[in-house]
C-alpha positions in Angstrom: 8.4 -12.4 -10.9 5.6 -10.5 -12.7 4.3 -7.0 -11.9 1.1 -8.6 -10.5 3.2 -10.6 -8.0 5.2 -7.5 -7.1 2.0 -5.6 -6.6 0.6 -8.2 -4.2 3.9 -8.6 -2.3 5.1 -5.0 -2.0 2.8 -2.3 -3.3 -0.4 -3.1 -1.4 1.2 -3.6 2.0 3.6 -0.6 1.4 0.7 1.7 0.7 -1.1 0.5 3.8 1.9 1.1 5.9 2.2 4.6 4.4 -1.4 5.4 5.4 -0.8 4.2 8.9 2.5 6.2 9.2 0.7 9.3 7.9 -2.0 8.9 10.5 0.6 8.4 13.3 2.6 11.4 12.0 -0.6 13.5 12.0 -1.5 12.7 15.5 1.9 13.1 17.2 2.8 16.5 18.7 6.6 16.3 18.9 7.8 16.8 15.3 6.4 19.7 13.4 7.6 18.4 10.0 5.9 15.0 10.4 2.7 16.8 11.7 2.7 19.1 8.7 3.0 16.4 6.1 0.9 13.7 7.9 -2.2 14.3 5.9 -0.2 14.4 2.6 1.4 11.0 3.5 -2.0 9.6 4.3 -3.5 10.8 1.0 -0.6 9.5 -1.0 -0.9 6.1 0.7 -4.7 6.1 0.0 -4.3 6.9 -3.7 -1.5 4.3 -4.0 -3.7 1.7 -2.3 -6.6 2.4 -4.6 -4.4 2.1 -7.7 -2.8 -1.1 -6.4 -6.1 -2.8 -5.7 -7.2 -2.2 -9.3 -4.4 -4.5 -10.6 -5.7 -8.0 -10.8 -4.0 -10.7 -8.6 -2.0 -13.4 -10.3 -3.9 -16.6 -11.2 -3.6 -19.4 -8.7 -3.2 -22.8 -10.3 -5.4 -25.6 -8.9 -3.5 -28.5 -7.5 -3.8 -31.7 -9.6 -4.8 -29.8 -12.8 -2.8 -30.4 -16.0 -1.9 -27.6 -18.3 
């Protein structure tokens, strides 16, 4: 498995989930620690997503083509 495949399978969705968790942590009023670091989690997820989307996706082979 190449880095590009790992990026598509784990890094992009992981950074999206981190952004969503950061927004939820920022909006909830019960846990002060989560509320305090919610914006930081959202920004880290955003930066990770921006970096992950710059990595090109693996090439898809067309069916029936010979290599």
